[in-house]
C-alpha positions, 0 to 999 in steps of 0.5 A, spaced: 547 566 487 542 568 492 537 569 487 539 562 484 537 559 490 531 562 491 528 561 484 531 554 484 527 552 491 521 556 488 521 552 482 521 545 486 516 547 490 511 549 484 513 542 481 511 538 487 505 543 488 503 542 481 503 534 481 500 533 488 495 539 489 489 534 487 490 530 493 488 536 497 482 536 493 481 529 495 481 530 502 475 535 501 471 530 497 472 525 503 470 530 508 464 533 504 461 528 500 458 521 501 460 515 498 454 511 494 451 505 498 451 499 494 446 493 495 447 486 492 442 482 488 446 476 489 451 472 493 456 470 489 461 464 489 468 466 491 475 463 493 480 466 498 487 465 496 492 466 501 500 466 500 504 464 506 511 462 508 512 460 515 506 463 517 504 457 522 503 462 528 498 467 525 495 463 519 489 459 523 487 466 526 485 468 519 482 462 516 477 462 523 475 469 521 474 467 514 469 462 517 466 467 521 464 471 515 456 473 515 456 470 508 453 463 506 459 459 508 458 454 502 460 460 497 467 461 500 472 456 499 479 457 502 486 456 499 493 456 502 499 456 498 504 454 503 510 457 499 517 454 500 515 453 508 520 450 513 515 450 518 508 446 519 504 452 516 501 447 511 499 442 517 496 448 521 492 451 515 489 444 513 487 443 520 484 450 520 479 448 514 483 450 508 485 447 502 493 447 501 498 447 495 505 446 497 510 450 493 517 449 493 521 453 488 528 457 490 529 460 483 522 464 483 521 467 489 515 472 491 508 473 492 506 473 485 509 467 483 505 463 489 499 467 487 500 464 480 501 457 482 495 457 486 491 460 480 493 455 475 492 449 480 485 452 481 483 453 474 485 446 472 480 443 478 473 442 477 471 448 482 468 454 479 468 461 482 466 468 480 471 472 484 478 471 488 480 474 495 487 475 496 490 476 503 496 475 507 497 470 512 497 475 518 490 478 516 484 478 520 477 480 517 471 483 520 465 479 520 462 483 514 468 483 510 465 478 504 458 481 504 460 488 503 465 486 498 460 482 494 455 488 494 460 492 490 462 486 486 455 485 484 454 492 481 459 491 476 466 492 479 471 486 477 477 489 482 475 491 489 480 493 494 478 495 501 479 499 508 486 497 511 486 497 518 492 495 523 492 489 528 498 493 532 498 500 531 500 502 538 506 497 538 511 503 537 512 509 532 514 504 526 508 500 526 504 507 527 507 510 521 505 504 517 498 504 520 497 511 519 499 511 512 495 505 510 489 509 513 490 515 509 491 511 503 484 508 504 480 514 507 483 520 503 485 516 496 481 510 494 475 513 498 475 519 494 477 516 488 471 511 488 466 518 490 469 521 484 468 515 479 475 514 478 480 508 479 483 506 485 489 503 487 491 496 490 495 496 496 498 490 498 493 485 501 485 485 502 483 485 495 479 481 490 479 480 482 474 477 478 474 470 475 474 473 468 481 477 469 484 471 472 482 467 466 484 472 461 491 473 465 492 465 465 493 466 472 497 471 475 502 475 471 505 480 475 512 478 478 515 485 480 517 486 487 511 490 488 506 486 484 500 489 487 502 496 484 504 493 478 497 489 478 494 496 479 498 500 473 497 494 468 489 494 470 489 502 469 492 501 462 487 496 460 482 501 462 479 496 468 477 501 473 479 498 480 473 499 486 473 501 493 469 498 499 470 502 505 465 498 509 470 492 508 475 492 514 481 488 514 486 488 519 494 487 517 500 486 522 505 492 521 513 491 522 515 494 528 523 492 528 527 498 524 531 492 520 525 489 518 521 495 516 528 497 512 528 491 508 521 491 507 521 498 504 527 497 501 524 492 497 518 497 496 522 502 493 526 498 488 519 495 486 516 502 485 523 503 480 521 497 477 514 499 475 516 506 473 521 503 469 516 498 465 510 502 465 512 510 466 512 511 458 505 507 457 502 511 463 504 518 460 502 516 453 495 514 456 494 521 459 495 524 453 492 520 448 486 517 452 485 523 456 486 519 462 486 522 469 486 515 472 493 514 469 495 521 471 493 519 478 497 512 478 503 516 474 504 521 480 503 515 485 509 511 482 513 517 480 520 517 484 518 524 487 525 522 491 529 525 485 526 532 485 527 532 493 535 529 492 536 534 486 533 540 491 538 537 497 544 536 492 543 543 490 542 546 497 547 542 500 552 544 495 551 552 496 551 550 504 558 547 503 560 553 498 558 558 503 561 555 509 568 554 505 568 562 503 564 564 509 568 570 510 567 572 503 559 570 502 556 570 509 549 571 506 550 565 502 551 561 508 545 564 512 540 564 506 542 557 504 541 554 511 535 558 512 532 555 505 534 547 507 531 549 514 524 551 511 524 545 506 525 540 512 520 544 516 515 545 511 515 538 509 514 536 516 508 540 517 505 538 511 506 530 513 503 532 520 497 535 518 496 529 513 497 525 520 493 529 524 487 529 519 487 522 518 488 520 526 482 525 527 477 522 522 479 515 524 480 516 531 474 510 533 477 505 528 485 506 531 486 500 536 490 505 541 490 509 547 488 516 546 495 518 548 499 514 543 494 516 538 496 523 540 504 522 540 504 518 534 501 524 530 508 527 531 512 521 529 509 520 523 513 525 519 519 522 521 517 515 519 516 518 512 522 522 512 526 515 513 524 513 506 529 518 503 535 514 505 531 507 504 530 510 497 537 512 496 540 505 498 535 502 493 537 506 487 544 504 488 543 497 490 538 496 485 541 489 483 542 486 490 535 487 493 531 481 493 524 479 496 525 477 504 519 474 508 517 478 514 516 475 521 509 475 523 508 474 531 502 478 533 497 472 535 490 475 536 483 473 534 478 478 530 474 478 537 480 480 541 482 485 536 475 488 536 474 488 543 
């Protein structure tokens, strides 16, 4: 039995290492290689599309940050979809200078449907755009955001994502956990992918797509609970390489109440299962038939690694219980199983801590917080990630009951206040 436990845990470790070791290489790429410096020959015309549901508290600040862009304002139009709103979001957005579409549909609920509604209305209009920016209502933009994204777009990329920072890193350990994860995604995943000339991944908000793709899709065609990941995977399978612009900085509000965080990540967990179920086989096929590392990278991104973790935990806990019941007969079984579980938790914590440490140090100047909180939240970051385990389990067993729920945004800041 003891030999089986050791071999089993070693096997799980080797599988994880085999799948994810390339992301260690990504870290060294970012630390030791410089990204390409893009320049633009032309200012392109864009529409900004914002999906908003009861966002009257924050929508005006985003629109104002768009109007303050270091980019010709006559080349930027702002559209807001007031989606099933019961407050005055539409009125506030119009007053701030946006064009507003009001949508009321209680059957088709979610950001994907709101985006599709906006795109179809824009495509039917007489307006002509070369690309579309997509933001959430709680976002704020650095003044050079559109200018920097335009440089990458002008160099041929049809989909581009950006650097995702946070408005409220230091609210508590939950908001800091989100923030560090998104900073790590930007700096040590997408930035490295861009340097290596492989495809990047869209994460939630702060990206742009060309008019050609919107026209080809006849609007927005991705309606799973994680429409951003679905869009990314579909683009990878279509051979459309997503670019990244690290100089385009967006600030996003993170949940800080555990109930809100639980509901949001429960939806994300179900969304990842949905995307894996819909596109998993196609990704595996493309990995081998097209020899696509991009598809492998995206397969690992959506692969439910939790299943391996749960299998490992189930086996080890079963042996732990068996050892406890028969401790007089198999005392060594109890000891070795306890040691194996403890080492698994410690090793996982240390790996996540190192990820948080490297991200915090490299992004120190970009994190809006005190030095003490930056230091403290490195230690709570692994705990935040650990909370995904029960969330993913619940999502697996309550799959049909999970639906899209809006997140209340209440951090009211201007871009000037944030950057000061």
